[in-house]
C-alpha positions in Angstrom: -27.1 28.2 -10.9 -25.1 30.3 -13.3 -23.6 29.2 -16.6 -20.0 29.8 -15.4 -20.4 26.8 -13.0 -21.0 24.4 -15.9 -18.2 26.1 -18.0 -15.6 25.8 -15.2 -16.2 22.0 -14.9 -15.6 21.4 -18.6 -12.6 23.9 -18.7 -14.6 26.1 -21.1 -14.2 23.5 -23.9 -17.5 24.2 -25.7 -17.9 21.9 -28.7 -20.9 23.6 -30.2 -23.5 26.4 -29.5 -26.7 27.7 -30.9 -29.9 29.5 -30.1 -32.5 27.4 -28.2 -35.6 27.4 -30.3 -38.2 26.1 -27.9 -40.3 28.5 -25.9 -40.5 26.7 -22.5 -37.6 28.8 -21.1 -38.6 32.1 -22.5 -36.5 34.4 -24.7 -32.7 35.0 -24.7 -31.9 31.3 -24.3 -28.7 29.8 -25.7 -27.3 26.3 -25.8 -23.7 25.1 -25.2 -22.6 21.5 -26.0 -19.6 19.7 -24.6 -18.5 16.3 -25.9 -15.9 13.8 -25.0 -15.0 11.6 -27.9 -13.3 8.2 -27.7 -10.5 7.0 -29.9 -13.1 5.9 -32.5 -14.3 9.5 -32.8 -17.7 8.6 -31.4 -19.2 10.3 -28.4 -18.6 8.7 -25.0 -20.1 11.6 -23.0 -22.0 14.7 -23.9 -23.4 17.5 -21.8 -25.8 20.2 -23.0 -26.7 23.4 -21.0 -29.5 25.9 -21.8 -29.1 29.3 -20.2 -30.3 32.9 -20.3 -27.9 35.1 -22.3 -28.7 38.1 -20.1 -29.0 36.8 -16.5 -26.6 33.8 -17.1 -29.1 31.6 -15.2 -29.2 27.9 -16.2 -32.5 26.4 -17.1 -31.5 22.9 -18.0 -28.5 20.6 -18.0 -28.3 17.2 -19.7 -25.6 14.6 -19.6 -25.4 11.5 -21.8 -23.2 8.6 -20.7 -22.7 6.3 -23.7 -20.9 3.7 -21.7 -23.8 3.1 -19.3 -26.5 4.3 -21.7 -27.9 6.6 -19.0 -29.3 10.0 -19.9 -29.4 12.5 -17.0 -31.4 15.7 -17.0 -31.8 18.6 -14.5 -34.4 21.2 -15.2 -35.0 24.3 -13.0 -38.1 23.5 -10.9 -40.1 26.5 -12.1 -39.7 25.4 -15.7 -40.0 21.7 -15.5 -43.8 21.5 -16.3 -43.4 23.8 -19.2 -40.4 21.8 -20.5 -42.2 18.5 -20.2 -45.3 19.9 -21.9 -43.3 21.2 -24.8 -41.7 17.7 -25.2 -45.2 16.3 -25.4 -46.5 18.9 -27.8 -43.5 18.5 -30.1 -43.7 14.7 -29.8 -40.1 14.4 -28.7 -38.9 11.5 -26.6 -37.7 12.6 -23.2 -34.4 10.8 -23.8 -33.6 12.2 -27.3 -31.0 9.7 -28.5 -32.8 6.4 -28.2 -35.9 5.1 -26.7 -34.1 2.2 -25.0 -31.7 4.4 -23.0 -32.4 4.7 -19.3 -33.5 8.2 -18.5 -33.1 9.9 -15.1 -34.1 13.3 -13.8 -31.6 14.6 -11.2 -32.8 17.1 -8.6 -29.6 18.7 -7.4 -26.4 16.8 -8.1 -26.2 17.3 -11.9 -23.0 19.3 -11.6 -21.4 16.6 -9.4 -22.3 14.0 -12.0 -20.7 16.2 -14.8 -17.6 16.9 -12.7 -17.1 13.2 -12.0 -17.4 12.3 -15.7 -15.1 15.1 -16.7 -12.5 14.4 -14.1 -12.4 10.6 -14.6 -12.5 10.5 -18.4 -11.1 13.7 -20.0 -7.4 13.1 -19.3 
């Protein structure tokens, strides 16, 4: 999967970006963040993507749905063990916002989930 697939779904509306400072995905990794705020200026939905700045390959996509309190994550198969191990070594909760949030790994339909959220709620 390439970064352009994620960007096209959110209409290139990147809210924030930064270098990715973990080592599990190697070098040249960058992060984009998309957020959909409600009328109270709090986040209803958020998606984060980690990708390689040279190859444009995506390593990880996360989606947080505030309304259902479900946190979705897709990690490229060849990096999932390294990612999980780095979470453990950094003592970071797998669902970063709150321990009570339901957390789900998605194997392949993460872009469909993001597309559905964006199409249904960003109007």
